[in-house]
Structures are given as structure tokens and as C-alpha cells.
N, C-alpha and C positions, 0 to 999 in steps of 0.2 A: 214778399212780392214787391217788385219795384219796376214800374213800366211808365214810359212817357209816350203819349200820343200827341202828334203835331199836326195842326192845320195851318199851312203856309198862306201868306198873303203878301202882296207887294207893298202895302201900306200898313198892314197890321197882321199879326199872326197870333195864334193861341196855342198853348200846350196844356195838357192835363197830366199830372203825375198820379199814379195809383200806387199806394203802398199799403202795408199792413198784411192781414191774413185774407185769404180768399173768401172766408166766411164773413169777414167784417172789413171790406176794403175801405181805405181812406182816399178820397179824391181831393186834389188841390189843382185848381184851374187858374191860369193867368193869361191875360190879354196883353200882348206887346204892341204898342202903338208907335208908329213912326210916320205921322201924318202932317208934320209941319209943312205948310204950303211952300216954304222956301227950300226944303230939303231936296237934294237931287236924288235920283234913283240909287246912286251909290251910297249916299248917306243913309237912306232907308234900309238898304241892303245890310249895311254895317250895323245899324241899331238892332235890327231883328236878329241877325246871325250872332252878334255878340251876346245878346240875351239868351238865345236858345243854347248856344255853346256853354255858357255859364250854368244854365239850368241842368244840362246833361251832365256836366262835371259835378255839380252839387249833388244831384240825386243818384249818380252812378247806377243807372238802370240796368236791369237784366235784359231789357228789350226796348228799342225805340221803334215806333210804328208811325208811318206817315203816308198821307195821301199823295199819290204821284200827280203832278200838274200836267195832265193831258190837254191837248188842243189849246195851247196858250199862244196868244198873239200880242203884238205890240210891246208896250213897256212891261206887261205882265210876264214876258219871257224870262225876266229876272228870277221868277219862281223856280225855273229849271236849274238855274245856277245855284240858288239857295239850297234846293233839294240836294244837288251834287255835293255842296260843301258839308251839309249835315251828314249825308251818307258817308263821305270821306272821314269826317270826324269820328263817326261810329266805327268805321273800319279800322282806323289806326289805334283806336282805344279798345278793340276787341268787344264791341257791344253789338249784339245781333240787331239787324235792321230789317224791317218788313215793309214792303211797298204795297199800297192799296189803290185799286182803281175806285173812283167815286161811286160807280154803280154798285160795287160790292159793299161799300159802306152803307149806302141807302138801303140795300136789301137786308143787311144785317140788322139795321135799326128798326125798320118798319115791315119787313117782309116783301117789299117792292123796291125795285131798282130805280123807280121814277118818283121818289119822294121829293117834296119841296123843302127848302130850308126851314120853313115854319113847322113842318111835320117833325123834323129832326129836333127842333127846339122843344116842341110840345111833348115829344116822347121822353125827353130828359125830365120835364116837369111831372109828367104822369107817373113815371117809374121811380124817380128819386126826389121829387119835390124840390128841384133846383131851378131857379130862374136865371138862365145863362143867356148871353148874347149868342147870335148865330155862330160866330167863330168859336166861341167857347164851347157851345154845344157840339160842334163838329169835332173839336179836339177831345172832348169828353168821350164821345162814342168811338173815336179812333183808338183812344187808350183802352176803352172797354173791350174793343175787338182784340187788342193785345192780350188782355187778361183772359179772354176766351181762347185765344190762340195757344196760350201757355197752359191754362188750367181747366178749360171746358166751361160749360154753362148749363143752366137748368132749362133754358128755352130752346126747344128743338130747332126752330127756324134759324136761330142764331148759330147753333152748332153746325147746322147744314151749310150755312154761308162760309164758315171757317173751313169745313171739310172740302167744300168746292174750291177754295183758294189753294188748298194743299195738293189737289189733283194735278198730275203732270199735264202740261199743255200738249195737245196733239195738233199736228199740221193738217190743213185741208189740202186735198189733191186738187188738181185743176178742174176736175168735174164737180167740185163742191163737197165731196165725201171726205170724211176724216180718215187719215192714215194712222195706223197704230205703230 
């Protein structure tokens, strides 16, 4: 097993690599910081993407899974560009890439799509006895979702979250009802 989960940020990002066997996974989390006050947006972009690309090449994962940066404004729009570069890197290297909305991640972790950052961090501590930063905790759970996506899980609400992700999307008609 070899999975990378990525939590993007415009000043820092985190990734978690899961390797080993499904019965005894090994987690390695890294925070990438590009917060020098003098750095331009482009410099931060370069620092984060260079590190993420090197990590993907080093681990050669069977899956990269990443939260999609929805509803981004201002300088944070760079996240959409970063996301696109990572997705493209995976595409040209034949690495499967899964996109996650934030609410699905929260529901997977806590059973509710409205969890706070502190809840996510606390859940890592409760289940794995790991004291991670908020960004690291996010990347940990994103990678964990990748593990469940590929191999299943023993927690039913987590498997249900993954099964919901796999369902085909249906379009709503103008009257608000779903079309099949």
C-alpha cells in the first residue's frame, strides 16, 4: 500500500504518506512551510509545489488524494492553480488522483459534515495518539480516506462516506427533483 493525502494551503501545505500493509499501516506526515514574509505568491507556489512533486516522485504512490479548494477568493486562488499542477503531475505519471470536497472529509472523520478543525485534530489524537497540527491532521485524514477508498474500513460510517463518493451524480430538474 502506498497512498498520499494532500492538504493544500497558500502559505503552507501538508501531506501524509501511508505505506505498509492494511493491517499495519505506517503514516508519515510532513508540513511544508513557505511563509517568509518577503516571499511573493509565486515563490510560495514554487516552494510548496516543488516539495509536493518531489514527494510524489519519491513515494511513487498508487493513489494521490486531495481536497478540492472550493469557494476560494483573493490570493488564495493560487490553491486552484496548485491543485491543477498536482493533478496534471499525477495524470502524466499515471497515478490515480481522487478529489474530495471538504464536507465529505469532515463527515468521514467525525460522522458530521460540519466538524471544526479542532474536532479533526482531536480525532487523530483519540484514534491514533498522534499530536498533529491542523494541516497535518487534515492531510492524515485525507490519506486515510484514500486507504479506505482502496481497501475498505472497519468503521461503517467511514465506509458509507466512501460509498457515497462513488455514487454517480444525478442532475436536478428545474422543479428540484432528481433526474435519473
